[in-house]
Residue, then its C-alpha position, 0 to 999 in steps of 0.5 A: m500500500n502506498q504510504h501516502s494513502q495509508q492510515g495509522t494510529y499515533l501514540y502520544a504517551i501511556v497513562r493511567a486510564a482514569p481519571v484522565e480526560v482528553a476532551g478538546l485535545e487535537g492531534v498532530a497534523n490536523s489528525g482529529a481529536v485525541r482519544l484514549v485506547s485503554h487496557r485494564q488500568l492503563a491507556v495510551a493517547v492516540s489519534d488517527v494520522s495519515l502516514s504522508v504527514l510523517d514524511i517531512p522533506e528536508e526543507e521542512l526540518s527547520e525550527h519553523g517547519r513541519l517537523a517543529e509544528l509536529a513536535m509542539t503539537h506532540d508536546a502540548v498533548v503530552r503536557a495536557l495529559f501530565a497535568q492530570g497525572p503521571a505520564l510515559p511520553l512516547r517518542l515523537a512520530t511513534v505510530v502503529s497500524t491500528d487501535e488493536a496494535a496500540t492495545r497490544v503495546l499496553e498488553e506487552r509493556y503493562d507491568d513495566a509501565t505500571q511500575r514506571l507511573h508509580e515511580l513518576e508519581g508527583c515528579r517533573e523534569w528539570g534541565v540544567r545546562l552549564r555554558r562558557d560565557s565566552p569562547r576558550r582563550q587561545a593558548p600561547g603558541t596557538d595564535g599564529d604569531s608572525a614572529r617565528p620562534s626557533g624550533t626549541a622555543y616553539l615546541q616549549r611553547r606548544r607543550q605549555a599551550l597543551r598543558a594549559a588546555e588540558d588545565v581548562r578542560q580539567q577545571e570544566r570537568d571538575v565544575s560539571e561533576d560538582v554541579f551535577a552531583s550537587l543538584g543530584t542530591l535533591a533529585s530522584e534520578m538524574g542523567r546527562q544529556p548530549g551537549r548540543s554546542p562546544e560551549v556547553i560543558l554540562n547538559a543534564a536532566y533531573l527528575v525532581g519531586t514536587a516536594a524538593e523542587d523549592a530546594f532544588l531551584a534554590e541550589a540551582e540559584r546558588q550555583a548559578e551565582a558561584l559560577a557567574s564569577q568563573g565565566v560559567r552560565l547556568e541555564l535552568t529549563g522546565p518543569w517538563p513532563p519526564y521525557s528523559f525518564a519515561r524509559m519506554s522504547s517506541p514501537a515501530v510502524t507496523d503494516a495494517 
């Protein structure tokens, strides 16, 4: 069957079947109303979708293109579910062939999902990023001076430059570890995320219980003030649904 005429069931998140309400929620790419497919005490929020909307051309992968619109709508549905209780977000563009296939997802993961929802009860995700306020200073011997040093002098300056660069990297690792561990004492779980820029020295996610959030935010503020004098900026984002802590692999698209 041609993908452009094929329909699927788009999955957003696994939740408890009650008392979650989805009335008024609209799915991705004008796919219609979000509904719940239930199995025992669990449900997965879904909407019908044409698979053609997931065939996004490269020029639509920008921050204002179709992929961004898809991600924003997906996130809006997940947030609406999360506002009502714990939720296990599924990966963007997770599609199965039918509602029956969505039920099988719940059947196969029932015990793990039930346990994970219990563990996520009353918790939200916060992101912490450490970023240099300015690029690393160029070490001596690497600035392309017009005056060419002797071979011995060049090698000596080169060794000094390498040692200085390693000292800077070690200082950044130490700062990263200190902040990561300090904030981690106030979180239920934590994890490192890939850095998105050479200037990012820490990109971390924390799962924080609502009872500990005030202390977590106060510690983040204290760390930010201390790091400012070292030329490091602490960026705090959130709260988010527990995207980094759902631990639910997404099923592949299946044939109808």
